[in-house]
Structures are given as C-alpha cells and as structure tokens.
N, C-alpha and C positions, 0 to 999 in steps of 0.2 A: 444290378449294375448295368449302366447303359452300354449298348454295343457301339464299338468304334470301328473305324476302318471299313473294309469291304464287308464286314458282318452287320453294318448298320441297316436298319429296316428299309430305308429308301432304295438300297441296292438289291433287295430281295423280292420286292413286290411293286408292280407297276402303280397301283393305287396310292400306296404309301410315297412312291416317287413323285407322283402328281402333287400330292398334298405338300411334300417338302419343297418342290419347285415353286408352288404357289407362295409359300412363305418367303422364298427368297426374291422372287420377281415382283410380288405384290406385298410389300410389308405394310402398306396402308389399306389393304383390301383389294379385291378384284378391280382392275382397270381395263376399261374397254380399249382395245387396240385400234378400233375404227374411228372413235371420236375423242378418245382420251379422258372421258369422265371417270371418276373414281368413286366406287362404292354404290353406284346407282344401277342395280342389276337385280335379277332374280335367277335362281338356279333351276335349270330345267330337269325334271325327273320323269322317269317312266321306264317301262321294261325295255323299250328299244332305244333309249337315250343313253348315250355313253356318259360315264361319270365326268364331272368337272366341266360340264357344259353350261354356260351362262347366257343371258340374254340382256342386252343393255336397255334400260328404260328410256333413254334419250334417243338413240338412233335406231333402236329396235333390231340391232344386228346381233346374231349369236356369236359367241367366241369362247375359246378355252385358253389356257395359260400359254400354250405353244403358238397361237396365232401371232403372225408378225415376227417370229423369232427364228433362229437357226434350226429349231426342232420342228418347224411347220411342216405338215404333210408327210412326216416320217412314219413309216410302218414298224420302225424299231421300238420295242417297249421302252417306256421312259426310264425304267430302273436300269436298263442296259446303257441308255444315253448318260445317265448320272454316273454310272460306273466308269464309262469311258472318259468323262470329264475329270473324274477323280484320278484315274490312272495316269492321264496325260499331265495333270497339274502336280502330282506327287512324285513323278519320275524326274530327277534332276537333269538328266540328259535326254528327256524325251522318251517316247514309245513309239516304235515303228507300227505302220499299219498292218503288217504281217503278224506282229506279236498281238496286236489288239484283236485281229480277226480270230486268232487261235484262242485267245482268253475269253472273248465274249461269245464265240460260236456263230459269228456271222461271216459273210463272204469277204474276201480281200477287198473287192470293189466297195462294198458297203463300209468297211472299216476306213478305207482311204477317204471316202466321202465324209465319214463322221469326224475324222481328225481335222479335216479342212474347215468344217463348220465350227468346230470347237476353237480353232485358231481364229476364226472370225470373231467369236464371242470374247476372246482375250484382247482384241484391239481396243485401244483407248481413243476416244474421240476428243479432239481439240484439248490436248493436255496443256497444263500451265507450264510457263518456262522453267527450265531447270536452273539450279544454282541460286544466285542472289547474294546479298550482302554477307560476307563472312564465309561463303561457301566455295568449294574447289570443284571444278569439273575438269576431268581429263578427256582429251580427244585423241583418238588414234584410229589407225586403219589396218585392216587385215585382208588377206587375199585367200581364196578358197576354190577348189575345183578347177575345172577347165572350161573356158567358153567354147561352145560348140562351133567347130569349123576353124578354130585357131590352132596353130602348131604347138606341140608340147615343148616349149622352151623355158629356160630359167627366166625368172622375173615375173612380176605381177601383172604386166600388160595383157597376158593371155588368160588370166584368171578372173573370177568374179570378185568384185571389190566391195568391201563392207566397211563403212565408217561408223564408229561407236562413240557415243558420248556417255561417260560414267561419272556420276556425282559421288564423291566420297561419302560413304555412310548413307547414300540415297539410291536413286534409281538409274537405270541405263536406258538409252534409246539408240537403236541401230538402224542403219539405212543401207540398202543395196543400192549402189550408185553406178552409173556407167563408167565413170572416170574419177580418178582422185586428182582433181585439179583445184587450183585456188578458187575457181568459180563454184564448183560443186561443194567444196568444204565450207565456203563462206555462206552458201544458201542454208546448209544444214545447221551451222552454228547460229546464224542470225534468227532462224525460225524457231530454235529450241532452247537457247541459253540466254539468261538475263544479262544485261550489259555490266552490272555490277558484281560480276563473278570473276573469281581468279582462275584463268585458264592454264592448263598445263598440257604440254605436248612433247613429242620428240623433235628432232632437228629438222624434220621435213619442211621444206621451204613453203609449201602450200598454206601453212598456218601463219606465216610471217605477217602479212598484210592485215588479215582479219583479226589477228591477235591484238592489234593496236585498238580495236573497238571495245575491248573489255577492260575491266578494272586493272588487270595485270596479265602478262603473259610470260610464263617461265618454261624453259625447255631443258631437256636432258639430251646429251649427245651420245646416242648408242654406238655410233661408228667408232667413238673413242673409248668404248667399254664404260661409259658413265651411265648408270641406271638410277642412282639416287644422289640427290644433293640436298641435304637437309629434308624438308618436306616436299621437295620438287622431284616428282617421278610420275610414271604412267603405269605403275605396277597394278593399280586397281583395274584399269582397262585391260591390261594383259591377262589378268586373272579371269576376267569375264571372257576374253577370247579363248582361254584354255577350255572352259566349260562349253562354249559355243562350238569349237572345232571338234571336241571329243564327241559331242552329240551328233553333229553333221557327219562326221566320219564313222563313228562306231555304232550309231543307232540308225540313222537315216540312209547313210551310204551314198545315195544318188538323189540329188534335189535338182529339179528342173529350174532353168533360169527364171521362168515366169512365176515360180512359186517361192523363190529364195527369200523374198521380203517377208512372207507369211511365216516362214520357219524361224527367221531371226527374231521377229516380233514375239513368237512363242517363247524364245529364250529370254527376251527382255521381260516378258510378263512373269515368269517364274522368278527371275533375278529381283524384280521390283517387289515381289511378294515372298521373299526368301525367309527361311528360318531365322537368320541372323537379325532380321527386323522384327522378330516375334510373331511371324505368321505361320500357322500350322498348315499341314496338308489339307485339312478339312476346310479351313478358312480361305485358303487359296482356291480350292474348288468352288466354294460358295461365291467368291468374287467373280469367278468366271461365269457361273450361272447367272449372276446379276447382269452380266453383260450380253446375254443372248437377245434381248429385246431390240427390235428395229433393225435387225441384221439378217433378214431372210436371205439364204444363199441356195441357189440351184446348181445342179451338176453342170448344166451348160455354162453358167457364169464362172464357175471354177476353172473350167478349161478354155475360157475365152481369151 
C-alpha cells in the first residue's frame, strides 16, 4: 500500500524529495532556468557532484530543479521544504512559523522565512477575470487589526481594510487596500471581474456607481437586518471572511501591515483549491510546488 500524508517517501528522504519536485516542476523533462530550453541537457555525475545537477547543452550552464525558484540557495533539506509546503497547504487556517519551527526542528527565523517563500509560490500570475455569463460574484469588505499609530476607536477607519471578491462555486481574490472608497473598489472590480457578471454586495454606497458597469447589481440591506432575498446575498463572502479572520486571529495573531497581502493571498490559495472543489491536500500541495519557478525570494526582499 502506498504511503500517504507525511509518511510519503518525499517527506522522509532528501533525494526522494528532489525526484518528486522534479516531476512536479518539470513534467516534460528538465528545463534550463537560464535559457528555457527543454530536454537538452546531460546529468553531471561524480563523487563530488551533488545529485540532481544538470548541464544545458545550449547555454552550457549548470542547473538543478531549485535554481530560479523560491528554494534556491537554501541549506534546508528538500524533504523538509516539501513537508513545510504540505503542512501550510493542508491546514485550513494556516500554520504559524512557531508551530512550523517546532514541527520541522528548524529555527524560528528559518521557519518564518520558509513560510514567506511558500506564500510567494502560492501567488497566481495574471489570473483570468472572475465570473462571466451566468456567474455571480459577491464583493464585500472587512476590517482587521489596528493600523500602527492610530487610536483604538470603534469603526473601520483605524483598522486594516480587506476587500474580497468571491465567485459562488468558484474562487476568491482578496486585496489589502489603504481605503475602502468608490475609487479603490472600482479598481479592484474592474481589474478582476468580467463585465457580464452578476454582482452582489451589501448596501455600502461605494459599490453603487461601479455596479452599473456589470450585467446586474443586487444588494442586501444589512442595516435593516436583511441578509438574504431570494438568491441575493453576500453569505459566501462572509463565510470566507470567517475562515480568514479565524486564521489571522487564532493562528497568526500578529501580521505586519507590509505582509498582510501575502497572508490574505495564502487564504485565497487554499480556498481556491478547497476540498469542496475536489482538491485533496496532496493535490493542493503539488499545485503550490508547481508555482515555485521564477519566484526567487531573498530575506532582504521580504523585509523591504
């Protein structure tokens, strides 16, 4: 019987982890990260040569599967990297760097760096517009934490603002915005939602004008205790916020303003590859591994 979960071979042995990673990143054979040529290489062997080292026959540059990825130049064994990816992808509300450093036996600083690299791998480049003909997208905003230097007062203006777009039966996209104004909301909606989409929001007036640009715009009036009217509601977005806030508060506790977008994108990734859509923990982890290429991240850049 094949081993599953954290008992799988790629989590127990660095060489098995390298072979597993190569299969995910190079489904068509080794690809040179320097010139992009596929399959034109030879494997370097020898007593002093590390396993998995190739040389491109075109540009003559040596490379491994980690070159040009978020794993490049890391001294952490690859099996621990793969285990970290699996743990972060399979935990519905995320996993703190403190928990990861205890689980993997690495320092807290190393675990913190690892989690940020993995979040980078989760990023989607130039995604297609959400919604479309016959589709419904809910737009809503939420407030979290406290902006540094602001007084602790009631109301969202002293808190961090997050605008989320959630397609029913589909994906979510969340954005840490400086303000929730008609200008900010219009930019988010126009850049991410197809015009022939049915848009649903609450009664917040920031959606009034931009709502006219879509096929239809329906609202529910929460101030009058109206939460559902037929199929008009924002309950899908509210459910996503419940998961997001439980993770931010219960798992991560404190998130710096400069990093908040990375964290909300992490929750988007897990939501967009959730079990309800037929995606298993292993498949979700594999999808994150496929996203490591071309996203090298240094410690200095994280803190910039």
